[in-house]
C-alpha positions as CSV (number, residue, x, y, z in Angstrom):
1,M,0.1,0.0,0.2
2,N,1.3,3.1,-1.0
3,A,1.8,6.6,1.2
4,S,-1.4,8.1,-0.5
5,S,-3.0,4.9,0.3
6,R,-2.4,4.6,3.8
7,L,-3.6,8.7,4.5
8,F,-6.5,8.2,3.0
9,L,-7.6,5.2,4.8
10,L,-6.5,7.0,8.1
11,S,-8.2,10.3,7.4
12,G,-11.5,8.3,6.4
13,T,-11.1,6.5,9.4
14,C,-10.8,9.6,11.5
15,A,-13.6,11.6,9.5
16,A,-16.3,8.1,10.5
17,M,-15.1,8.1,14.2
18,L,-15.4,12.3,14.9
19,A,-18.1,13.2,13.0
20,P,-20.3,14.9,15.2
21,T,-24.1,14.9,15.4
22,V,-24.8,18.8,14.3
23,V,-27.8,20.8,15.3
24,Q,-28.2,23.4,12.5
25,A,-27.7,26.8,13.5
26,E,-29.9,30.0,11.6
27,Q,-26.8,31.6,10.8
28,E,-22.8,30.3,11.0
29,D,-19.9,32.6,11.7
30,W,-17.8,30.0,10.4
31,N,-18.0,26.5,9.7
32,L,-15.5,23.7,8.6
33,K,-16.1,20.8,6.4
34,L,-13.8,18.1,5.0
35,Q,-13.4,15.5,2.5
36,T,-11.3,12.5,1.4
37,T,-12.0,10.3,-1.7
38,Y,-9.7,7.6,-3.0
39,I,-10.6,5.8,-6.8
40,S,-8.8,2.7,-7.9
41,Q,-9.5,1.9,-11.9
42,S,-8.7,-0.6,-13.7
43,K,-8.8,-0.8,-17.9
44,A,-9.5,-3.9,-19.5
45,A,-7.0,-4.9,-22.5
46,L,-8.8,-3.6,-25.7
47,H,-8.5,-3.9,-29.9
48,A,-6.4,-2.0,-31.1
49,P,-5.1,-3.2,-34.5
50,Y,-2.7,0.4,-34.3
51,S,-1.7,3.1,-31.8
52,G,-0.2,6.5,-31.6
53,D,1.9,8.7,-29.2
54,H,-1.8,9.9,-27.8
55,S,-3.9,6.7,-27.6
56,L,-5.5,4.9,-25.2
57,L,-3.1,2.0,-24.2
58,A,-3.9,-1.5,-25.8
59,E,-3.0,-3.2,-22.6
60,S,-4.8,-4.1,-19.7
61,E,-4.1,-1.5,-16.4
62,H,-4.5,-0.2,-13.3
63,S,-5.0,3.5,-12.0
64,H,-6.1,5.3,-8.8
65,S,-6.3,9.3,-7.5
66,W,-6.9,10.4,-4.3
67,T,-7.8,14.0,-2.6
68,A,-8.2,15.0,0.4
69,T,-9.6,19.0,1.2
70,A,-10.4,21.0,4.2
71,F,-13.4,23.8,3.2
72,L,-12.9,26.9,5.8
73,G,-15.4,29.6,5.8
74,V,-15.7,33.3,8.0
75,R,-18.1,35.3,7.9
76,L,-16.6,38.8,7.6
77,G,-19.3,40.9,8.0
78,P,-23.1,40.4,8.0
79,R,-23.2,39.4,4.1
80,T,-19.3,39.0,3.3
81,E,-17.9,35.8,3.6
82,A,-14.4,34.3,3.2
83,Y,-13.6,31.0,2.0
84,L,-10.2,29.0,2.1
85,N,-9.8,25.3,0.7
86,P,-6.1,23.5,1.3
87,E,-6.2,20.1,-0.6
88,A,-3.9,17.5,-1.3
89,A,-3.9,15.2,-4.4
90,A,-1.8,12.2,-5.8
91,G,-2.8,9.5,-8.9
92,V,-1.7,8.0,-11.5
93,P,-3.9,8.2,-14.4
94,L,-4.5,5.6,-16.8
95,S,-2.5,6.1,-20.2
96,G,-1.1,9.4,-19.2
97,L,-4.3,10.6,-18.8
98,Q,-4.7,10.1,-23.5
99,G,-6.7,8.2,-25.7
100,L,-10.4,9.6,-24.8
101,G,-12.3,12.5,-24.8
102,G,-14.6,11.4,-21.7
103,F,-12.2,10.4,-19.5
104,T,-13.1,8.3,-16.6
105,N,-12.1,9.5,-13.4
106,G,-13.2,13.2,-12.7
107,E,-11.0,13.4,-10.0
108,M,-7.8,12.3,-11.8
109,A,-6.2,16.2,-12.5
110,R,-3.8,16.7,-15.5
111,S,-0.6,17.6,-12.7
112,S,-1.6,14.5,-10.4
113,G,1.9,12.5,-9.6
114,A,2.5,9.5,-7.5
115,D,3.5,11.7,-4.3
116,P,0.6,13.5,-2.7
117,K,1.2,17.1,-3.3
118,V,-0.3,19.7,-0.9
119,Y,-1.7,23.3,-2.5
120,R,-4.4,26.3,-2.1
121,A,-7.4,24.6,-3.9
122,R,-9.8,27.8,-3.4
123,A,-9.4,31.3,-1.3
124,F,-12.5,33.4,-2.3
125,L,-14.4,36.3,-0.9
126,R,-18.1,36.2,-1.4
127,H,-20.5,39.6,-0.9
128,V,-23.9,39.5,-1.3
129,V,-26.5,42.5,-1.8
130,D,-29.9,42.0,-0.4
131,L,-32.5,43.7,-3.0
132,S,-35.8,42.6,-1.0
133,D,-36.9,42.2,2.6
134,E,-38.3,38.6,2.2
135,T,-35.8,36.0,2.9
136,E,-34.7,32.7,2.1
137,T,-32.5,29.9,4.7
138,V,-29.1,29.0,3.1
139,A,-27.9,25.6,4.3
140,S,-24.4,25.1,5.8
141,G,-22.5,23.4,3.3
142,P,-18.8,23.3,2.0
143,N,-17.6,26.8,1.0
144,Q,-21.1,27.8,2.1
145,L,-22.2,29.5,5.4
146,A,-25.7,28.9,7.0
147,G,-27.8,31.9,6.9
148,A,-31.1,33.6,6.0
149,Y,-30.6,35.6,2.8
150,A,-33.0,38.4,0.8
151,T,-34.8,36.2,-1.9
152,R,-33.9,38.7,-4.5
153,R,-30.1,39.4,-4.1
154,L,-26.7,40.4,-5.7
155,V,-24.2,38.0,-5.1
156,I,-20.4,39.1,-6.2
157,T,-17.6,36.0,-5.9
158,A,-14.1,37.0,-6.6
159,G,-10.9,35.1,-5.7
160,N,-9.3,31.9,-6.7
161,L,-11.7,28.8,-7.2
162,S,-13.1,26.8,-9.9
163,V,-15.7,27.9,-12.8
164,T,-17.5,24.9,-11.9
165,D,-18.3,26.0,-8.4
166,I,-20.4,28.5,-10.1
167,F,-21.6,27.7,-13.5
168,D,-23.4,24.6,-14.9
169,P,-24.3,23.0,-11.4
170,N,-26.4,20.2,-11.5
171,A,-28.0,18.0,-8.5
172,Y,-27.5,14.6,-10.0
173,G,-24.3,14.7,-12.5
174,H,-21.7,17.4,-11.2
175,D,-19.3,15.9,-8.4
176,P,-17.1,12.9,-9.2
177,R,-16.6,12.2,-5.0
178,T,-19.9,10.9,-4.9
179,Q,-21.6,11.0,-8.7
180,F,-20.7,9.8,-11.8
181,L,-16.8,9.9,-12.3
182,N,-16.7,10.1,-16.3
183,W,-15.8,14.1,-17.1
184,T,-18.5,14.1,-19.3
185,L,-21.4,13.5,-17.1
186,M,-19.7,15.7,-14.1
187,T,-20.5,18.8,-16.9
188,H,-20.6,19.5,-20.4
189,G,-17.7,17.7,-22.6
190,A,-17.7,20.6,-25.0
191,Y,-17.3,23.2,-22.1
192,D,-14.1,24.1,-22.5
193,F,-13.8,26.5,-19.2
194,A,-11.0,28.3,-17.7
195,A,-8.9,26.1,-15.2
196,D,-5.4,25.5,-14.5
197,A,-4.2,21.8,-15.1
198,R,-5.8,21.6,-11.5
199,G,-9.3,22.8,-12.8
200,Y,-8.8,25.9,-10.7
201,T,-8.4,29.7,-12.0
202,W,-8.8,33.2,-10.4
203,G,-11.5,35.7,-11.8
204,A,-15.1,36.8,-10.7
205,A,-18.4,36.4,-11.1
206,A,-22.1,38.0,-10.4
207,E,-25.1,36.4,-10.2
208,Y,-28.6,38.0,-9.4
209,I,-31.3,35.9,-8.1
210,D,-34.6,36.7,-7.9
211,G,-37.1,34.1,-6.7
212,D,-36.9,31.0,-9.3
213,W,-34.8,32.9,-11.7
214,S,-30.9,33.8,-11.7
215,V,-28.5,34.8,-14.0
216,R,-24.2,34.9,-13.5
217,A,-21.5,36.0,-15.4
218,G,-18.3,35.8,-15.1
219,R,-14.5,36.3,-16.4
220,F,-11.6,33.9,-15.6
221,L,-7.6,33.5,-15.7
222,L,-6.9,31.0,-19.0
223,P,-3.8,29.2,-18.6
224,K,-0.5,30.5,-20.5
225,E,-0.4,27.0,-22.8
226,P,-2.9,24.7,-23.6
227,N,-3.8,22.7,-20.2
228,Q,-0.9,23.9,-18.2
229,Q,-0.5,24.8,-14.9
230,A,0.6,28.9,-15.0
231,L,-2.2,31.2,-15.8
232,D,-2.4,33.7,-17.9
233,K,-2.7,37.3,-16.1
234,Q,-3.7,39.3,-18.7
235,A,-7.0,39.4,-18.1
236,A,-7.8,42.2,-20.1
237,K,-6.4,40.5,-23.2
238,H,-6.9,36.7,-22.6
239,H,-9.6,35.7,-20.8
240,G,-12.5,32.8,-20.3
241,D,-16.1,34.6,-19.9
242,Q,-19.5,32.8,-19.4
243,I,-22.8,33.8,-19.1
244,E,-25.8,31.3,-17.7
245,L,-29.6,32.0,-17.3
246,E,-31.4,29.6,-14.6
247,R,-34.7,28.8,-14.0
248,R,-35.7,26.7,-11.3
249,H,-39.4,25.2,-11.0
250,S,-41.3,22.9,-9.1
251,L,-43.4,19.5,-9.7
252,G,-46.4,19.8,-7.5
253,D,-45.0,20.9,-4.1
254,D,-41.7,19.0,-3.8
255,R,-40.3,17.8,-6.6
256,P,-37.5,20.4,-7.9
257,G,-35.9,21.2,-11.0
258,A,-34.2,23.5,-13.1
259,V,-33.0,24.6,-17.0
260,R,-30.0,26.9,-17.5
261,L,-28.6,28.2,-20.3
262,L,-25.0,28.7,-20.9
263,A,-22.7,30.3,-23.2
264,F,-18.7,30.9,-23.0
265,R,-16.4,32.6,-24.9
266,D,-12.5,32.2,-24.7
267,R,-9.7,34.4,-25.6
268,A,-6.2,33.0,-25.9
269,V,-3.2,32.3,-28.1
270,M,-4.6,29.2,-29.2
271,A,-4.0,27.1,-32.9
272,R,-6.6,27.1,-35.3
273,Y,-7.0,23.3,-36.7
274,D,-7.3,25.1,-40.6
275,E,-4.2,26.7,-40.1
276,A,-2.3,23.6,-39.0
277,L,-3.7,21.7,-42.2
278,R,-2.7,24.5,-44.7
279,L,0.8,24.6,-43.4
280,A,0.9,20.5,-43.7
281,D,-0.3,20.8,-47.2
282,A,2.4,23.4,-47.8
283,T,5.4,21.2,-46.0
284,Q,4.1,17.9,-46.8
285,D,4.4,17.4,-42.9
286,A,2.0,15.8,-40.5
287,P,0.1,18.7,-39.0
288,N,1.6,20.3,-36.0
289,L,-0.5,22.7,-33.8
290,D,2.5,24.0,-31.8
291,L,3.6,25.8,-35.3
292,V,0.5,28.0,-35.4
293,R,0.0,29.1,-32.0
294,Q,0.9,32.3,-32.6
295,Q,-2.2,34.7,-32.1
296,A,-5.0,35.2,-30.2
297,H,-8.2,33.2,-31.4
298,A,-12.0,32.9,-30.1
299,K,-13.7,29.8,-28.9
300,V,-17.2,30.0,-28.5
301,G,-19.8,27.6,-27.2
302,V,-23.6,27.5,-25.9
303,G,-25.2,24.9,-24.0
304,I,-28.3,23.6,-22.3
305,N,-28.4,21.8,-19.0
306,V,-31.8,20.6,-17.0
307,E,-32.3,18.3,-14.2
308,Q,-35.6,17.2,-12.3
309,Q,-36.5,15.1,-9.3
310,V,-39.3,12.9,-10.8
311,L,-40.5,11.1,-7.8
312,S,-39.3,11.3,-4.2
313,D,-36.6,9.0,-4.9
314,V,-35.7,9.3,-8.5
315,G,-34.0,12.4,-10.5
316,V,-33.1,13.0,-14.2
317,F,-30.9,15.5,-16.0
318,A,-29.7,16.1,-19.5
319,R,-27.0,18.2,-21.0
320,A,-26.3,19.1,-24.8
321,M,-23.4,21.8,-26.0
322,W,-21.8,22.9,-28.8
323,A,-18.1,24.7,-29.5
324,D,-17.2,25.7,-32.6
325,G,-14.4,23.2,-32.6
326,K,-12.1,25.9,-34.7
327,T,-9.2,26.0,-31.9
328,E,-7.4,23.4,-30.2
329,T,-8.9,22.2,-27.0
330,Y,-7.2,25.0,-24.6
331,A,-8.5,23.9,-20.5
332,F,-10.8,20.9,-20.6
333,T,-11.0,18.0,-22.6
334,E,-11.2,17.5,-26.1
335,V,-15.0,17.0,-27.1
336,D,-16.4,19.9,-29.2
337,R,-20.5,18.7,-29.2
338,S,-21.7,16.8,-26.3
339,V,-25.0,15.2,-25.2
340,S,-25.1,13.7,-21.8
341,G,-27.8,12.4,-19.6
342,G,-28.8,10.4,-16.7
343,V,-31.0,8.9,-14.4
344,S,-30.3,8.7,-10.0
345,V,-32.1,6.8,-7.8
346,K,-31.9,6.7,-3.9
347,G,-32.2,3.4,-2.0
348,Q,-35.5,3.6,-0.2
349,R,-37.7,1.2,-2.3
350,W,-34.6,-1.3,-0.9
351,A,-34.6,0.3,2.9
352,R,-31.1,1.6,2.5
353,P,-32.0,5.6,2.0
354,D,-28.7,6.6,1.4
355,D,-27.6,4.0,-1.2
356,V,-27.7,5.7,-4.6
357,V,-28.1,4.1,-8.2
358,G,-26.6,6.1,-11.0
359,L,-27.0,5.4,-15.1
360,G,-25.7,7.9,-17.1
361,A,-24.5,8.0,-20.9
362,A,-22.4,10.5,-22.7
363,F,-22.0,11.4,-26.7
364,N,-18.9,13.2,-27.8
365,D,-18.0,14.2,-31.1
366,L,-15.4,16.4,-32.9
367,S,-16.1,19.6,-35.7
368,A,-14.9,18.6,-39.1
369,A,-11.7,20.9,-38.6
370,H,-10.5,18.5,-35.0
371,R,-11.1,15.3,-37.3
372,R,-9.6,16.2,-40.3
373,Y,-6.2,17.2,-38.1
374,L,-6.4,14.0,-36.0
375,A,-6.6,11.6,-39.5
376,Q,-3.9,13.7,-41.1
377,G,-2.0,12.2,-38.3
378,G,-2.0,15.2,-36.2
379,T,-1.7,15.2,-32.1
380,A,-3.4,17.1,-30.1
381,F,-3.2,17.4,-26.4
382,F,-5.2,14.4,-25.4
383,L,-5.8,12.6,-28.6
384,G,-3.4,11.0,-31.5
385,D,-3.7,7.6,-32.8
386,G,-1.8,8.5,-36.1
387,Q,-5.0,8.2,-38.1
388,L,-8.8,8.2,-37.6
389,N,-11.6,6.4,-38.5
390,H,-14.3,8.6,-37.4
391,R,-17.1,7.9,-35.0
392,P,-18.8,9.8,-32.3
393,E,-17.2,8.7,-28.4
394,R,-20.2,7.1,-26.8
395,V,-19.9,6.6,-22.8
396,L,-21.8,4.7,-20.8
397,E,-22.1,4.4,-16.9
398,A,-23.4,3.3,-13.9
399,F,-22.5,3.3,-10.2
400,Y,-23.9,1.9,-7.0
401,S,-23.1,4.1,-3.7
402,L,-23.3,2.3,-0.5
403,S,-23.4,4.4,2.4
404,L,-22.0,2.8,5.5
405,S,-24.1,5.1,8.1
406,P,-24.4,4.2,10.6
407,W,-21.6,2.5,11.3
408,L,-19.1,4.6,9.6
409,K,-20.9,8.1,9.5
410,G,-20.6,9.9,6.2
411,V,-18.4,7.2,4.5
412,A,-19.3,5.7,1.4
413,V,-18.0,2.9,-1.1
414,S,-19.1,3.0,-4.6
415,L,-18.5,0.2,-7.4
416,D,-18.7,2.1,-10.7
417,H,-18.5,0.4,-14.6
418,Q,-18.2,2.4,-17.5
419,Q,-17.5,1.3,-21.1
420,V,-16.4,3.7,-24.0
421,A,-17.0,2.7,-27.6
422,H,-15.1,4.5,-30.2
423,P,-12.3,6.0,-27.7
424,G,-10.6,8.8,-29.5
425,Y,-13.4,9.0,-31.6
426,N,-12.2,6.1,-33.5
427,A,-13.9,3.2,-34.8
428,D,-10.9,1.1,-35.7
429,R,-9.9,0.8,-31.6
430,G,-11.7,-0.3,-28.6
431,P,-14.4,-0.8,-27.0
432,A,-12.8,-0.1,-23.6
433,R,-14.2,-1.1,-20.6
434,F,-13.4,0.7,-17.0
435,W,-14.0,-0.9,-13.5
436,A,-13.5,1.2,-10.2
437,L,-13.6,1.1,-6.7
438,R,-14.1,5.0,-5.1
439,V,-14.3,5.3,-1.1
440,H,-15.4,8.8,-0.1
441,A,-15.9,10.2,3.6
442,E,-16.7,13.7,4.5
443,I,-17.5,15.6,7.7
């Protein structure tokens, strides 16, 4: 057992033993939440008549990831809050984190390594401007102090955080620590949101909330180079912008749902596929994005996100997004078109109310220019089989999360299976099959 595994088991056991019974106060002046998640994942050998430099490996593999996070929140004033999240992570990815659009472990950061690293994940301020006398209660949670807030309010958030902390939320497909593991089921696959290699960035967002309606907009820093750790601080020239409109509703009195429309625009020194292809035609070489990454380009995308509780123990969700696909993937994954959805069922029917069963599917595809680039032997950050017999990538995922409460309060063990048809959008390879064991503990 390696060091990260031993540390996970110790922290998970402590979390279970020390978790107190909390009586919720009306307003918190501070809170502290803890989580740790360990994922062990295996891939079976797959059919692969050829492979490239950035292919999913044909042989069987084993991978693991571990994270531990502290969520500290402090109230600085009646409507101003500060949050700090120290985090530790370690991991060994499958195939060097290459060969897929829909990667199979949302906890696997691009900067992970076998040895644990400690870093600051988040450090941000939140300020609320009340715009009405009517209030609603917000429950305590990670990076959320409990309290009463106006039903019509303006929320300003600024600092170091993840874009998906604010944008593209979903009750049933958003958190790989407790829900679906696949990258393209935890958010839009085509959402190339601003982030460093760990998934965090710096920026600011404003959200206007009025009853069942919300609109939010934000600007965040992109990395200096595609999918790297260092961020580009020239926010006026290079940035990731997004705006989202949300409408919440209820079926009957107790079955909440929501519809969200999201648009994003990234501007950075990015390579365009058509420019790489033109240069390759002139030089009779394989196309190379590195040779044409010389000036700022824009990348845009639009998507819809729907969630709905249909029964007291059953919820469904769906997402669809289109991105223009003219420029290289810059901060997320190699997907230009994505459609996904799933169902989540709690275990009330079999007397296990804290257990969860999930079944989800994602359909990922590339733009025409992106496909031509790969078919001519080009290598992208995550993809490159040397050639391409194109088909859309299809992901199926199922998991069962078993709660260990009341014996180990706050601990859940999940079994997860994924099958990816046409991995890397290549009909000549696959299907690829993955099995995972996830252990998650929280206070």
